[in-house]
C-alpha positions as protocol buffer text, in pm:
chain_id: "A"
residue {
  index: 1
  type: UNK
  ca { x: -33 y: -27 z: -20 }
}
residue {
  index: 2
  type: UNK
  ca { x: 148 y: 294 z: -78 }
}
residue {
  index: 3
  type: UNK
  ca { x: 12 y: 678 z: 93 }
}
residue {
  index: 4
  type: UNK
  ca { x: 76 y: 937 z: -149 }
}
residue {
  index: 5
  type: UNK
  ca { x: 370 y: 947 z: -367 }
}
residue {
  index: 6
  type: UNK
  ca { x: 630 y: 845 z: -73 }
}
residue {
  index: 7
  type: UNK
  ca { x: 729 y: 491 z: -26 }
}
residue {
  index: 8
  type: UNK
  ca { x: 528 y: 255 z: 160 }
}
residue {
  index: 9
  type: UNK
  ca { x: 607 y: 320 z: 519 }
}
residue {
  index: 10
  type: UNK
  ca { x: 781 y: 33 z: 746 }
}
residue {
  index: 11
  type: UNK
  ca { x: 589 y: 110 z: 1052 }
}
residue {
  index: 12
  type: UNK
  ca { x: 231 y: 119 z: 1209 }
}
residue {
  index: 13
  type: UNK
  ca { x: 389 y: 408 z: 1379 }
}
residue {
  index: 14
  type: UNK
  ca { x: 471 y: 624 z: 1015 }
}
residue {
  index: 15
  type: UNK
  ca { x: 104 y: 496 z: 906 }
}
residue {
  index: 16
  type: UNK
  ca { x: -13 y: 697 z: 1232 }
}
residue {
  index: 17
  type: UNK
  ca { x: 256 y: 1014 z: 1199 }
}
residue {
  index: 18
  type: UNK
  ca { x: 143 y: 1063 z: 811 }
}
residue {
  index: 19
  type: UNK
  ca { x: -266 y: 1013 z: 894 }
}
residue {
  index: 20
  type: UNK
  ca { x: -213 y: 1222 z: 1143 }
}
residue {
  index: 21
  type: UNK
  ca { x: -39 y: 1499 z: 900 }
}
residue {
  index: 22
  type: UNK
  ca { x: -315 y: 1483 z: 649 }
}
residue {
  index: 23
  type: UNK
  ca { x: -571 y: 1519 z: 946 }
}
residue {
  index: 24
  type: UNK
  ca { x: -426 y: 1872 z: 1015 }
}
residue {
  index: 25
  type: UNK
  ca { x: -431 y: 1967 z: 662 }
}
residue {
  index: 26
  type: UNK
  ca { x: -828 y: 1851 z: 625 }
}
residue {
  index: 27
  type: UNK
  ca { x: -850 y: 2049 z: 903 }
}
residue {
  index: 28
  type: UNK
  ca { x: -658 y: 2373 z: 796 }
}
residue {
  index: 29
  type: UNK
  ca { x: -809 y: 2302 z: 475 }
}
residue {
  index: 30
  type: UNK
  ca { x: -1172 y: 2352 z: 651 }
}
residue {
  index: 31
  type: UNK
  ca { x: -1126 y: 2623 z: 884 }
}
residue {
  index: 32
  type: UNK
  ca { x: -936 y: 2840 z: 607 }
}
residue {
  index: 33
  type: UNK
  ca { x: -1254 y: 2825 z: 388 }
}
residue {
  index: 34
  type: UNK
  ca { x: -1497 y: 2875 z: 660 }
}
residue {
  index: 35
  type: UNK
  ca { x: -1295 y: 3197 z: 774 }
}
residue {
  index: 36
  type: UNK
  ca { x: -1399 y: 3290 z: 437 }
}
residue {
  index: 37
  type: UNK
  ca { x: -1732 y: 3206 z: 388 }
}
residue {
  index: 38
  type: UNK
  ca { x: -1915 y: 3477 z: 292 }
}
residue {
  index: 39
  type: UNK
  ca { x: -2255 y: 3253 z: 448 }
}
residue {
  index: 40
  type: UNK
  ca { x: -2357 y: 3178 z: 763 }
}
residue {
  index: 41
  type: UNK
  ca { x: -2465 y: 2841 z: 690 }
}
residue {
  index: 42
  type: UNK
  ca { x: -2132 y: 2719 z: 494 }
}
residue {
  index: 43
  type: UNK
  ca { x: -1928 y: 2882 z: 738 }
}
residue {
  index: 44
  type: UNK
  ca { x: -2097 y: 2637 z: 1013 }
}
residue {
  index: 45
  type: UNK
  ca { x: -2118 y: 2385 z: 797 }
}
residue {
  index: 46
  type: UNK
  ca { x: -1728 y: 2399 z: 747 }
}
residue {
  index: 47
  type: UNK
  ca { x: -1653 y: 2456 z: 1057 }
}
residue {
  index: 48
  type: UNK
  ca { x: -1799 y: 2113 z: 1145 }
}
residue {
  index: 49
  type: UNK
  ca { x: -1608 y: 1930 z: 875 }
}
residue {
  index: 50
  type: UNK
  ca { x: -1303 y: 2111 z: 1062 }
}
residue {
  index: 51
  type: UNK
  ca { x: -1411 y: 1959 z: 1416 }
}
residue {
  index: 52
  type: UNK
  ca { x: -1413 y: 1636 z: 1238 }
}
residue {
  index: 53
  type: UNK
  ca { x: -1104 y: 1618 z: 1133 }
}
residue {
  index: 54
  type: UNK
  ca { x: -963 y: 1740 z: 1489 }
}
residue {
  index: 55
  type: UNK
  ca { x: -1218 y: 1446 z: 1653 }
}
residue {
  index: 56
  type: UNK
  ca { x: -983 y: 1264 z: 1370 }
}
residue {
  index: 57
  type: UNK
  ca { x: -643 y: 1414 z: 1490 }
}
residue {
  index: 58
  type: UNK
  ca { x: -741 y: 1333 z: 1868 }
}
residue {
  index: 59
  type: UNK
  ca { x: -781 y: 1030 z: 1820 }
}
residue {
  index: 60
  type: UNK
  ca { x: -508 y: 936 z: 1621 }
}
residue {
  index: 61
  type: UNK
  ca { x: -308 y: 1105 z: 1883 }
}
residue {
  index: 62
  type: UNK
  ca { x: -430 y: 891 z: 2144 }
}
residue {
  index: 63
  type: UNK
  ca { x: -288 y: 548 z: 1951 }
}
residue {
  index: 64
  type: UNK
  ca { x: 15 y: 718 z: 1870 }
}
residue {
  index: 65
  type: UNK
  ca { x: 15 y: 798 z: 2258 }
}
residue {
  index: 66
  type: UNK
  ca { x: -90 y: 400 z: 2379 }
}
residue {
  index: 67
  type: UNK
  ca { x: 146 y: 258 z: 2036 }
}
residue {
  index: 68
  type: UNK
  ca { x: 454 y: 486 z: 2239 }
}
residue {
  index: 69
  type: UNK
  ca { x: 349 y: 294 z: 2569 }
}
residue {
  index: 70
  type: UNK
  ca { x: 297 y: 2 z: 2483 }
}
residue {
  index: 71
  type: UNK
  ca { x: 668 y: 55 z: 2313 }
}
residue {
  index: 72
  type: UNK
  ca { x: 809 y: 86 z: 2670 }
}
residue {
  index: 73
  type: UNK
  ca { x: 671 y: -154 z: 2856 }
}
residue {
  index: 74
  type: UNK
  ca { x: 802 y: -378 z: 2599 }
}
residue {
  index: 75
  type: UNK
  ca { x: 1113 y: -240 z: 2588 }
}
residue {
  index: 76
  type: UNK
  ca { x: 1077 y: -285 z: 2968 }
}
residue {
  index: 77
  type: UNK
  ca { x: 1009 y: -663 z: 2959 }
}
residue {
  index: 78
  type: UNK
  ca { x: 1246 y: -734 z: 2732 }
}
residue {
  index: 79
  type: UNK
  ca { x: 1490 y: -514 z: 2901 }
}
residue {
  index: 80
  type: UNK
  ca { x: 1557 y: -345 z: 2549 }
}
residue {
  index: 81
  type: UNK
  ca { x: 1629 y: -703 z: 2325 }
}
């Protein structure tokens, strides 16, 4: 599986970090579009979309934190082997 034009990611951490980056780009896009929207209904819809993307960022960030914690546990158990 390729992500964009980059090489295939080697780890789940790389996948999560790429996903966070893309969600942030989407958030920024929707938020900037909302600031430029002339109609209140359009602005509201775009801000809702931005909020969804923010939720995705938060969820992915939680996965990264859980993965890092699990990696530390694994290192402690194996003695860094």
